[in-house]
C-alpha positions as CSV (number, residue, x, y, z in Angstrom):
1,M,41.1,22.8,106.6
2,Q,42.3,21.0,103.5
3,G,41.3,24.0,101.3
4,S,43.7,26.1,103.4
5,A,46.4,23.6,102.7
6,V,45.8,23.7,99.0
7,T,45.9,27.5,99.1
8,G,49.2,27.4,101.0
9,S,50.6,24.9,98.6
10,A,49.7,27.0,95.6
11,A,51.4,30.0,97.2
12,L,54.6,28.1,97.9
13,R,54.6,26.5,94.5
14,S,54.2,29.8,92.7
15,Q,57.6,31.0,94.0
16,G,59.7,28.9,91.5
17,R,60.8,30.4,88.2
18,H,59.5,27.5,86.1
19,A,56.7,26.6,88.4
20,R,54.6,29.8,87.9
21,L,51.5,29.1,85.9
22,S,52.4,32.1,83.7
23,A,55.6,30.2,82.6
24,F,53.5,27.6,80.7
25,P,50.2,28.9,79.4
26,P,48.1,26.1,77.8
27,S,48.1,26.2,74.0
28,P,45.9,23.8,71.9
29,R,48.2,24.4,68.9
30,R,51.4,23.6,70.8
31,A,49.7,20.6,72.4
32,L,48.7,19.1,69.0
33,Q,52.2,19.9,67.7
34,H,53.7,18.1,70.7
35,L,51.5,15.0,70.1
36,R,52.7,14.9,66.4
37,E,56.3,15.1,67.7
38,L,55.6,12.2,70.1
39,R,54.2,10.1,67.2
40,R,57.4,10.8,65.2
41,G,59.5,9.6,68.1
42,S,60.9,12.9,69.1
43,R,62.9,12.9,72.4
44,R,62.9,16.7,72.7
45,T,62.2,18.0,76.2
46,H,61.1,21.3,77.7
47,L,62.8,23.3,80.5
48,S,59.4,23.9,82.0
49,H,56.3,21.8,81.3
50,N,55.7,20.3,77.9
51,P,52.4,21.6,76.2
52,L,50.4,18.5,77.4
53,G,51.8,18.9,80.9
54,A,50.8,22.6,80.9
55,F,47.2,21.6,80.3
56,M,47.4,19.0,83.0
57,V,48.8,21.4,85.6
58,W,46.2,24.0,84.8
59,N,43.6,21.2,85.0
60,L,44.9,20.1,88.4
61,W,44.9,23.6,89.9
62,L,41.5,24.5,88.6
63,T,40.1,21.3,89.9
64,L,41.6,22.0,93.3
65,A,40.2,25.5,93.2
66,A,36.7,24.0,92.5
67,M,37.1,21.6,95.4
68,A,38.2,24.3,97.7
69,A,35.3,26.6,96.6
70,T,32.6,23.8,96.9
71,G,34.2,22.6,100.2
72,Y,33.9,26.1,101.6
73,M,30.4,26.5,100.3
74,M,29.3,23.2,102.1
75,G,30.3,24.8,105.4
76,M,28.2,28.0,104.8
77,L,24.7,28.2,106.1
78,R,23.5,29.5,102.7
79,F,24.6,26.3,101.0
80,F,24.4,23.8,103.8
81,G,22.5,20.7,102.8
82,M,22.3,21.6,99.1
83,D,22.8,18.4,97.1
84,W,24.2,20.2,94.1
85,V,27.1,21.6,96.1
86,K,28.0,18.2,97.5
87,D,27.6,16.6,94.1
88,M,29.9,19.2,92.5
89,H,32.5,18.7,95.3
90,E,32.4,14.9,94.7
91,L,32.6,15.3,91.0
92,A,35.6,17.5,91.3
93,F,37.2,14.9,93.6
94,D,36.6,12.1,91.1
95,W,38.0,14.2,88.3
96,L,41.0,15.0,90.5
97,I,41.7,11.3,91.1
98,L,41.5,10.6,87.4
99,S,43.7,13.6,86.6
100,V,46.4,12.5,89.1
101,I,46.5,9.0,87.6
102,L,46.9,10.5,84.1
103,H,49.5,13.0,85.4
104,L,51.6,10.2,87.0
105,A,51.3,8.1,83.8
106,G,52.4,11.2,81.7
107,V,55.4,11.8,84.0
108,A,56.5,8.2,83.8
109,F,56.1,8.2,80.0
110,D,58.0,11.5,79.5
111,S,60.7,10.4,82.0
112,W,61.2,7.2,80.0
113,R,61.0,9.0,76.6
114,T,63.4,11.8,77.4
115,R,65.5,10.1,80.1
116,V,65.0,13.2,82.2
117,P,64.3,12.4,85.9
118,L,61.1,14.4,86.2
119,V,60.2,13.3,89.7
120,R,63.5,14.6,91.0
121,A,63.0,17.8,89.0
122,M,59.5,18.3,90.6
123,V,61.0,18.0,94.1
124,T,64.2,20.0,93.6
125,G,63.0,22.5,91.0
126,R,66.0,21.6,88.9
127,K,65.8,19.6,85.7
128,S,68.9,17.8,84.4
129,I,68.8,17.3,80.6
130,P,70.9,14.4,79.4
131,H,73.6,15.1,76.8
132,G,72.3,15.0,73.3
133,I,68.6,15.7,74.2
134,E,67.2,18.9,72.6
135,A,65.6,21.2,75.1
136,E,63.1,23.9,74.5
């Protein structure tokens, strides 16, 4: 049941222009560059996800996909009672909880750093950039 909810959520979320996973492919080079900019005190923001946020979003969706797949497998006769499927499902859940905590911390930090109300942007799909903040 929850796996179906995740699938439906993914379908709805993919409809936004900046919410599509193709709008922010993860790039190790850009993520390292973004970390260097953070250390220098840059307040530049991104119209979509910043490079670290892109990795986190991909991580969250892939983790949810792993949970959905292993959850489905646990209900199949072929995999019923197999410890490794249950262990993988539980590991994915633990990783998801850690990822959500890190995601929330990253959102709070980036909202503070750029003065962009990111939570509102996540709900409305519209990001308001304060005057004087460079946006990419």
